[in-house]
Z-matrix of the N, CA and C atoms (Angstrom, degrees):
N
C 1 1.442
C 2 1.518 1 108.32
N 3 1.296 2 117.40 1 136.04
C 4 1.454 3 119.36 2 179.71
C 5 1.513 4 110.41 3 -100.69
N 6 1.312 5 115.53 4 164.08
C 7 1.447 6 121.23 5 176.90
C 8 1.508 7 112.58 6 -70.25
N 9 1.345 8 117.41 7 -11.86
C 10 1.453 9 119.74 8 -178.28
C 11 1.530 10 111.66 9 -67.98
N 12 1.319 11 117.32 10 -9.28
C 13 1.463 12 119.48 11 175.76
C 14 1.523 13 111.26 12 -82.19
N 15 1.327 14 118.20 13 2.71
C 16 1.459 15 122.38 14 177.50
C 17 1.506 16 114.39 15 93.82
N 18 1.321 17 118.36 16 10.68
C 19 1.462 18 121.48 17 -176.73
C 20 1.527 19 112.54 18 -61.52
N 21 1.318 20 116.54 19 -45.96
C 22 1.467 21 119.89 20 -179.29
C 23 1.517 22 112.42 21 -61.12
N 24 1.342 23 117.58 22 -54.82
C 25 1.463 24 118.98 23 178.31
C 26 1.535 25 112.79 24 -62.28
N 27 1.323 26 117.42 25 -35.19
C 28 1.467 27 119.97 26 177.97
C 29 1.525 28 110.45 27 -64.48
N 30 1.315 29 116.05 28 -39.29
C 31 1.463 30 121.11 29 178.96
C 32 1.528 31 110.44 30 -64.25
N 33 1.313 32 116.64 31 -44.16
C 34 1.466 33 120.49 32 178.44
C 35 1.530 34 110.52 33 -65.92
N 36 1.330 35 117.01 34 -38.73
C 37 1.467 36 120.30 35 176.46
C 38 1.519 37 111.97 36 -61.82
N 39 1.318 38 115.87 37 -42.61
C 40 1.464 39 120.26 38 177.89
C 41 1.526 40 110.60 39 -64.61
N 42 1.334 41 116.62 40 -37.98
C 43 1.469 42 120.18 41 177.30
C 44 1.523 43 110.64 42 -63.56
N 45 1.320 44 117.60 43 -41.44
C 46 1.470 45 120.67 44 178.47
C 47 1.524 46 110.30 45 -62.61
N 48 1.333 47 117.05 46 -43.31
C 49 1.464 48 120.38 47 177.55
C 50 1.524 49 110.77 48 -61.96
N 51 1.329 50 115.80 49 -46.92
C 52 1.462 51 120.50 50 179.55
C 53 1.525 52 110.77 51 -59.78
N 54 1.326 53 116.13 52 -44.99
C 55 1.468 54 120.55 53 -179.09
C 56 1.523 55 111.15 54 -61.15
N 57 1.320 56 117.08 55 -40.23
C 58 1.464 57 120.12 56 177.80
C 59 1.531 58 110.67 57 -62.08
N 60 1.333 59 116.88 58 -43.44
C 61 1.472 60 120.39 59 178.47
C 62 1.531 61 110.87 60 -65.83
N 63 1.326 62 116.47 61 -41.86
C 64 1.460 63 119.45 62 179.09
C 65 1.525 64 110.72 63 -63.31
N 66 1.321 65 116.93 64 -41.81
C 67 1.468 66 120.42 65 179.77
C 68 1.528 67 110.87 66 -60.14
N 69 1.330 68 117.19 67 -39.77
C 70 1.473 69 120.24 68 177.59
C 71 1.529 70 110.85 69 -65.73
N 72 1.314 71 116.64 70 -41.83
C 73 1.469 72 119.64 71 179.02
C 74 1.526 73 110.98 72 -67.13
N 75 1.332 74 115.92 73 -43.43
C 76 1.464 75 120.03 74 -178.26
C 77 1.527 76 111.74 75 -65.19
N 78 1.326 77 116.47 76 -26.84
C 79 1.466 78 120.13 77 -179.48
C 80 1.523 79 112.39 78 -66.10
N 81 1.323 80 116.68 79 -22.97
C 82 1.471 81 119.33 80 -179.15
C 83 1.526 82 112.93 81 -115.29
N 84 1.316 83 116.77 82 -1.39
C 85 1.462 84 121.37 83 -178.17
C 86 1.523 85 107.52 84 -111.35
N 87 1.319 86 115.65 85 97.64
C 88 1.465 87 120.81 86 -172.77
C 89 1.527 88 111.49 87 -118.15
N 90 1.316 89 116.48 88 75.40
C 91 1.452 90 118.67 89 174.42
C 92 1.526 91 109.90 90 -149.07
N 93 1.311 92 115.50 91 178.53
C 94 1.461 93 120.58 92 -177.38
C 95 1.525 94 111.93 93 -64.91
N 96 1.333 95 117.14 94 -30.99
C 97 1.467 96 120.32 95 179.91
C 98 1.525 97 110.62 96 -64.33
N 99 1.334 98 117.31 97 -41.12
C 100 1.458 99 120.46 98 178.15
C 101 1.518 100 110.63 99 -63.48
N 102 1.304 101 116.22 100 -45.07
C 103 1.461 102 120.62 101 179.84
C 104 1.523 103 110.53 102 -60.75
N 105 1.318 104 116.52 103 -46.14
C 106 1.464 105 120.99 104 179.45
C 107 1.533 106 110.65 105 -63.75
N 108 1.329 107 117.02 106 -43.20
C 109 1.461 108 121.22 107 179.38
C 110 1.529 109 110.38 108 -61.16
N 111 1.315 110 115.96 109 -43.42
C 112 1.467 111 120.02 110 179.19
C 113 1.522 112 111.10 111 -63.62
N 114 1.318 113 116.57 112 -45.26
C 115 1.466 114 120.23 113 -178.70
C 116 1.530 115 111.86 114 -66.99
N 117 1.332 116 117.42 115 -39.32
C 118 1.463 117 120.82 116 -174.29
C 119 1.524 118 113.72 117 -85.04
N 120 1.329 119 117.67 118 -29.80
C 121 1.459 120 119.31 119 -172.95
C 122 1.530 121 114.02 120 -121.89
N 123 1.304 122 116.69 121 -51.23
C 124 1.466 123 120.05 122 -173.10
C 125 1.522 124 111.35 123 -64.46
N 126 1.294 125 118.06 124 -47.65
C 127 1.474 126 120.06 125 -179.37
C 128 1.527 127 111.52 126 -62.82
N 129 1.320 128 116.29 127 -44.45
C 130 1.470 129 119.71 128 179.19
C 131 1.528 130 111.05 129 -64.03
N 132 1.322 131 116.06 130 -41.32
C 133 1.459 132 120.38 131 179.10
C 134 1.528 133 111.18 132 -61.37
N 135 1.316 134 117.51 133 -48.08
C 136 1.467 135 119.66 134 -178.06
C 137 1.527 136 111.12 135 -65.46
N 138 1.320 137 117.30 136 -39.62
C 139 1.467 138 119.88 137 177.46
C 140 1.530 139 110.99 138 -64.17
N 141 1.321 140 116.56 139 -41.27
C 142 1.466 141 120.64 140 179.82
C 143 1.522 142 111.36 141 -65.31
N 144 1.315 143 116.96 142 -40.48
C 145 1.459 144 120.45 143 179.46
C 146 1.520 145 110.44 144 -66.05
N 147 1.318 146 117.63 145 -44.07
C 148 1.469 147 120.18 146 177.95
C 149 1.524 148 110.77 147 -61.72
N 150 1.298 149 116.65 148 -41.44
C 151 1.459 150 121.33 149 178.71
C 152 1.528 151 111.06 150 -64.02
N 153 1.323 152 116.31 151 -43.24
C 154 1.469 153 120.41 152 179.20
C 155 1.524 154 110.99 153 -64.38
N 156 1.322 155 117.40 154 -42.45
C 157 1.468 156 120.47 155 178.78
C 158 1.523 157 110.62 156 -62.90
N 159 1.314 158 116.81 157 -39.26
C 160 1.466 159 121.20 158 177.05
C 161 1.530 160 110.24 159 -63.38
N 162 1.322 161 116.75 160 -44.38
C 163 1.467 162 120.80 161 178.81
C 164 1.528 163 111.13 162 -62.77
N 165 1.322 164 116.95 163 -40.40
C 166 1.463 165 120.78 164 177.58
C 167 1.526 166 109.83 165 -60.92
N 168 1.313 167 116.31 166 -42.51
C 169 1.465 168 120.27 167 178.01
C 170 1.519 169 112.05 168 -61.86
N 171 1.323 170 117.21 169 -42.32
C 172 1.464 171 121.25 170 178.68
C 173 1.525 172 111.30 171 -65.70
N 174 1.321 173 116.62 172 -40.57
C 175 1.462 174 120.60 173 177.29
C 176 1.521 175 110.28 174 -63.39
N 177 1.311 176 116.57 175 -40.75
C 178 1.462 177 120.97 176 178.87
C 179 1.526 178 111.17 177 -59.98
N 180 1.326 179 115.99 178 -43.76
C 181 1.468 180 120.26 179 178.13
C 182 1.527 181 109.90 180 -60.57
N 183 1.324 182 117.03 181 -46.82
C 184 1.466 183 120.67 182 179.95
C 185 1.529 184 112.14 183 -63.33
N 186 1.320 185 116.98 184 -42.98
C 187 1.462 186 119.86 185 179.44
C 188 1.527 187 111.44 186 -63.92
N 189 1.321 188 116.79 187 -39.79
C 190 1.462 189 119.36 188 176.68
C 191 1.510 190 111.41 189 -63.96
N 192 1.326 191 116.80 190 -39.67
C 193 1.466 192 120.46 191 177.50
C 194 1.541 193 110.38 192 -64.21
N 195 1.306 194 116.84 193 -42.21
C 196 1.476 195 120.88 194 178.16
C 197 1.518 196 110.26 195 -62.05
N 198 1.319 197 116.81 196 -43.59
C 199 1.478 198 120.03 197 178.90
C 200 1.532 199 110.70 198 -60.49
N 201 1.332 200 116.76 199 -42.78
C 202 1.471 201 119.98 200 178.87
C 203 1.514 202 110.98 201 -65.47
N 204 1.316 203 116.46 202 -43.99
C 205 1.467 204 120.58 203 -177.56
C 206 1.531 205 112.52 204 -67.65
N 207 1.303 206 117.08 205 -29.83
C 208 1.461 207 121.27 206 -176.38
C 209 1.532 208 113.55 207 -96.71
N 210 1.291 209 115.74 208 -1.90
C 211 1.486 210 119.46 209 -177.33
C 212 1.508 211 111.03 210 -79.06
């Protein structure tokens, strides 16, 4: 599957939605558990999603180049 199906942008869109929901929750959740949860899970999750979206974009570029070269 290539990124040209919108996977990369869809992933980033989902991350933006998730981040908005997390920001609302974090605004009312003020304790050590929230801080620990954010440090252990939320930050890693957002970094992983950004990295995956970037990789999808790079794969899309390569697949498009292969299609052009093989056409």
